[in-house]
C-alpha positions as CSV (number, residue, x, y, z in Angstrom):
1,M,71.9,-42.1,86.4
2,N,68.6,-43.7,87.6
3,Q,67.8,-44.6,84.0
4,H,71.2,-46.4,83.7
5,I,70.3,-48.4,86.9
6,A,66.9,-49.2,85.5
7,Q,68.3,-50.4,82.2
8,K,70.8,-52.7,84.1
9,T,67.9,-54.1,86.1
10,I,65.9,-54.8,83.0
11,E,68.9,-56.5,81.4
12,A,69.5,-58.6,84.5
13,G,65.8,-59.6,84.5
14,A,66.0,-60.6,80.8
15,V,69.1,-62.7,81.5
16,D,67.3,-64.4,84.5
17,L,64.3,-65.1,82.3
18,A,66.4,-66.5,79.5
19,A,68.3,-68.7,81.9
20,R,65.1,-70.0,83.5
21,L,63.6,-70.6,80.1
22,A,66.7,-72.7,79.1
23,E,66.5,-74.6,82.4
24,L,62.8,-75.4,81.9
25,R,63.4,-76.5,78.3
26,T,66.1,-78.8,79.5
27,E,63.9,-80.3,82.2
28,W,61.0,-80.7,79.7
29,A,63.3,-82.6,77.3
30,E,64.6,-84.8,80.0
31,G,61.0,-85.5,81.1
32,Q,60.1,-86.4,77.5
33,R,63.1,-88.8,77.3
34,R,62.1,-90.5,80.5
35,L,58.5,-90.8,79.4
36,D,59.6,-92.4,76.2
37,M,61.8,-94.9,78.1
38,L,58.9,-95.8,80.4
39,D,56.6,-96.3,77.4
40,A,59.2,-98.7,75.8
41,E,59.6,-100.5,79.1
42,R,55.8,-100.9,79.5
43,A,55.5,-102.3,76.0
44,K,58.3,-104.7,76.6
45,T,56.7,-105.8,79.9
46,R,53.3,-106.2,78.3
47,D,54.8,-108.4,75.5
48,T,56.6,-110.5,78.1
49,L,53.4,-111.0,80.1
50,L,51.5,-112.0,76.9
51,R,54.3,-114.5,76.1
52,I,54.2,-116.0,79.7
53,G,50.4,-116.1,79.6
54,G,50.5,-118.1,76.4
55,A,53.1,-120.5,77.8
56,I,50.9,-121.0,80.9
57,Q,47.9,-121.8,78.7
58,V,49.9,-124.3,76.6
59,L,51.3,-126.0,79.7
60,E,47.9,-126.2,81.4
61,E,46.3,-127.6,78.3
62,L,49.1,-130.2,78.0
63,S,48.9,-131.2,81.6
64,G,45.1,-131.3,81.5
65,S,44.8,-129.2,84.6
66,G,43.1,-125.9,85.1
67,D,40.6,-124.0,83.1
68,P,42.0,-123.2,79.6
69,N,40.1,-119.9,79.7
70,D,41.9,-118.9,82.9
71,A,45.5,-118.7,81.5
72,G,47.5,-115.7,82.4
73,T,45.5,-114.7,85.4
74,H,47.8,-116.3,88.0
């Protein structure tokens, strides 16, 4: 009888481990998706800042004001 209880305990532990493993894999995949989204957002923001910096430089050169080497640092 004790062997039967021990077997049930082992089976329950294996189920708990499998459930936890599945949970961790789901969390890891969600973290990866979020990281990918953040990387894409960062690249988009960087591109926008480069575009704005270029526009600032052009406008400063056209207006004759400011140091042309200082564009994009405002």
